[in-house]
C-alpha positions as CSV (number, residue, x, y, z in Angstrom):
1,M,0.0,-0.1,0.0
2,S,1.6,3.1,-1.1
3,I,1.3,6.1,1.1
4,A,0.1,9.5,-0.4
5,K,2.4,12.6,-0.4
6,R,1.4,15.1,1.9
7,R,0.2,18.4,0.4
8,L,2.5,21.1,1.2
9,S,1.5,24.9,1.3
10,P,3.0,26.9,-1.4
11,E,5.4,28.4,1.1
12,E,6.7,24.9,2.6
13,S,7.0,23.5,-1.0
14,R,9.0,26.9,-1.9
15,G,11.1,26.6,1.3
16,M,11.8,22.8,0.8
17,A,13.0,23.6,-2.9
18,L,15.3,26.4,-1.7
19,A,17.0,24.3,1.1
20,A,17.4,21.4,-1.6
21,A,18.9,23.8,-4.2
22,R,21.4,25.4,-1.3
23,D,22.3,21.7,-0.7
24,L,23.0,21.1,-4.4
25,L,24.8,24.4,-4.7
26,I,27.4,23.2,-1.7
27,E,27.5,19.6,-2.9
28,T,28.2,20.0,-6.5
29,G,28.4,23.5,-7.6
30,P,26.0,26.3,-9.3
31,Q,25.7,24.5,-12.5
32,S,23.8,21.6,-10.7
33,V,21.0,24.0,-9.5
34,T,18.4,23.2,-11.9
35,L,14.4,22.9,-11.7
36,K,14.6,19.2,-12.5
37,A,17.6,18.4,-10.3
38,V,15.8,20.3,-7.3
39,A,12.5,18.6,-8.3
40,G,14.3,15.2,-8.0
41,R,15.8,15.9,-4.7
42,I,12.4,16.8,-3.2
43,G,10.1,14.5,-4.9
44,R,8.3,17.2,-6.8
45,T,7.6,17.6,-10.4
46,H,9.3,19.9,-12.9
47,A,6.1,21.6,-13.4
48,N,5.6,22.3,-9.8
49,L,8.8,24.3,-9.6
50,L,8.1,25.9,-12.8
51,H,5.1,27.2,-11.0
52,H,7.1,28.6,-7.9
53,F,10.4,29.7,-9.7
54,G,9.4,30.6,-13.5
55,S,12.7,29.3,-14.8
56,A,15.9,28.2,-13.7
57,S,17.3,31.8,-13.4
58,G,14.4,32.6,-11.2
59,L,15.2,29.6,-9.0
60,Q,18.8,30.9,-8.8
61,K,17.5,34.5,-8.0
62,A,15.3,33.0,-5.3
63,L,18.3,30.9,-4.0
64,A,20.5,34.1,-3.9
65,A,18.0,36.1,-1.8
66,Y,17.2,32.9,0.5
67,L,21.0,32.6,1.1
68,S,21.5,36.6,1.4
69,D,18.6,36.6,4.2
70,E,20.0,33.6,6.0
71,V,23.7,34.7,6.1
72,C,22.8,38.2,6.8
73,G,20.6,37.4,9.6
74,M,23.6,35.2,11.1
75,I,26.0,37.9,10.8
76,A,23.3,40.6,12.4
77,Q,23.5,38.3,15.5
78,A,27.4,38.0,15.4
79,I,27.6,41.9,15.2
80,L,25.0,42.3,18.1
81,K,26.7,39.7,20.1
82,S,30.2,41.5,19.4
83,R,28.7,44.6,20.5
84,S,27.4,43.1,23.9
85,G,30.8,41.6,24.6
86,E,29.5,37.9,23.8
87,G,31.2,37.6,20.5
88,C,34.1,39.1,18.5
89,A,35.0,40.6,15.4
90,R,36.4,37.1,14.2
91,D,32.9,35.5,14.6
92,I,31.6,38.1,12.0
93,V,34.5,37.9,9.6
94,D,34.3,33.7,9.7
95,L,30.7,33.9,9.0
96,T,31.0,36.1,6.2
97,F,33.9,34.3,4.5
98,D,32.2,30.8,5.4
99,A,29.0,32.1,3.6
100,F,31.0,32.9,0.6
101,D,33.1,29.9,0.4
102,K,31.7,26.8,2.3
103,Q,28.3,27.8,1.6
104,G,28.5,28.6,-2.0
105,A,27.8,32.2,-2.3
106,A,30.8,33.1,-4.4
107,A,30.3,30.3,-6.8
108,L,26.5,31.2,-7.3
109,W,27.4,34.8,-7.7
110,S,30.0,34.0,-10.2
111,W,27.9,31.5,-12.2
112,M,25.0,34.1,-12.6
113,M,27.3,36.8,-13.7
114,L,28.7,34.1,-16.3
115,T,25.3,33.2,-17.4
116,G,24.1,36.8,-17.8
117,N,21.8,36.5,-14.8
118,E,23.1,39.7,-13.2
119,D,19.7,41.0,-11.9
120,A,19.8,38.0,-9.6
121,L,22.5,39.6,-7.6
122,D,19.9,42.4,-6.7
123,P,18.7,40.5,-3.6
124,I,22.1,39.9,-2.2
125,V,23.2,43.7,-2.6
126,E,19.9,44.5,-0.9
127,A,20.3,42.1,1.9
128,I,23.7,43.1,2.9
129,H,22.5,47.0,2.4
130,K,19.8,46.3,4.8
131,L,22.0,44.5,7.1
132,V,24.4,47.5,7.4
133,D,21.3,50.0,8.0
134,D,19.9,47.7,10.7
135,V,22.9,47.3,12.7
136,G,24.2,50.6,12.0
137,E,22.8,53.5,14.4
138,G,23.4,56.3,11.5
139,G,21.6,54.2,8.8
140,H,22.4,55.7,5.5
141,Q,24.7,58.2,6.8
142,D,27.2,56.0,8.3
143,R,29.8,55.9,5.4
144,E,32.3,54.5,7.1
145,M,30.2,51.5,8.2
146,H,29.2,50.8,4.5
147,E,32.8,51.2,3.7
148,D,33.5,48.6,6.3
149,T,30.9,46.4,5.0
150,L,32.0,46.8,1.5
151,A,35.6,45.8,2.3
152,L,34.6,42.6,4.4
153,V,32.2,41.3,1.3
154,L,34.8,42.0,-1.3
155,M,37.5,40.4,0.9
156,A,35.3,37.3,1.5
157,L,34.2,37.1,-2.3
158,G,38.0,37.5,-3.6
159,D,39.2,35.0,-0.9
160,A,36.5,32.2,-1.9
161,L,37.3,32.7,-5.4
162,I,41.1,32.7,-5.5
163,G,42.3,32.9,-1.9
164,E,43.9,29.8,-1.6
165,R,46.1,30.1,-4.8
166,L,47.0,33.8,-4.2
167,S,48.0,33.3,-0.4
168,G,49.9,30.2,-1.3
169,S,51.6,31.8,-4.3
170,L,52.7,34.8,-2.2
171,G,53.9,32.6,0.7
172,L,51.0,33.6,3.2
173,A,49.3,31.5,5.3
174,R,46.0,30.5,4.0
175,N,43.7,32.6,6.8
176,S,45.8,35.7,6.1
177,A,42.7,37.8,4.2
178,R,40.5,36.5,7.2
179,D,43.1,38.1,9.8
180,M,43.5,41.4,7.5
181,A,39.5,41.5,7.7
182,E,39.3,40.8,11.4
183,R,41.7,43.7,12.1
184,Q,39.9,46.0,9.7
185,L,36.4,45.1,11.4
186,E,38.0,45.6,14.8
187,D,38.7,49.1,14.0
188,G,35.3,49.7,12.8
189,L,33.5,48.2,16.0
190,D,35.9,50.2,18.2
191,R,35.0,53.3,16.4
192,W,31.2,52.5,16.6
193,E,31.7,52.0,20.5
194,N,33.6,54.9,20.7
195,E,30.9,57.1,19.1
196,Q,28.2,55.5,21.3
197,N,30.2,56.3,24.7
198,A,31.1,60.0,23.5
């Protein structure tokens, strides 16, 4: 006797698909994030995913937004912990660098750029901008916080793409970029704390 599949709400179905897409991205790279592969992974039909995402590029754009929200949420928590003395700058750096490297964000961004799906980067950029505004007291006026965030994201992205080879060829330790980012972020957090205490 076969067991009927439980009917999922549209939100549950979409969430399952995005979680499966993230797993495929990490396991085998961005080229494997297709509607067919994701449908097979979660036991749904290609047509079902087409209904939710419209196309493979729609799936990639939704995945980019999903990853961005997830990662920015974790980074925001780490920043707030750092400010309350429970965490440190290295926690923030490691979360950011791991998001681009181990969680596949750099590979996904590169893949979207190479395949002409550049507008799929918009949710990522918007999520990072929102993160900075949410954790910063000055919002859009805090130019230094925006610059610190830009530097951290660019360092994490570059490190995920060529950090291992470049640091090796320069005779530097593999974590050199993380160490540099940590020092820069510590300076920024110290500046923020001094401004709050002024």
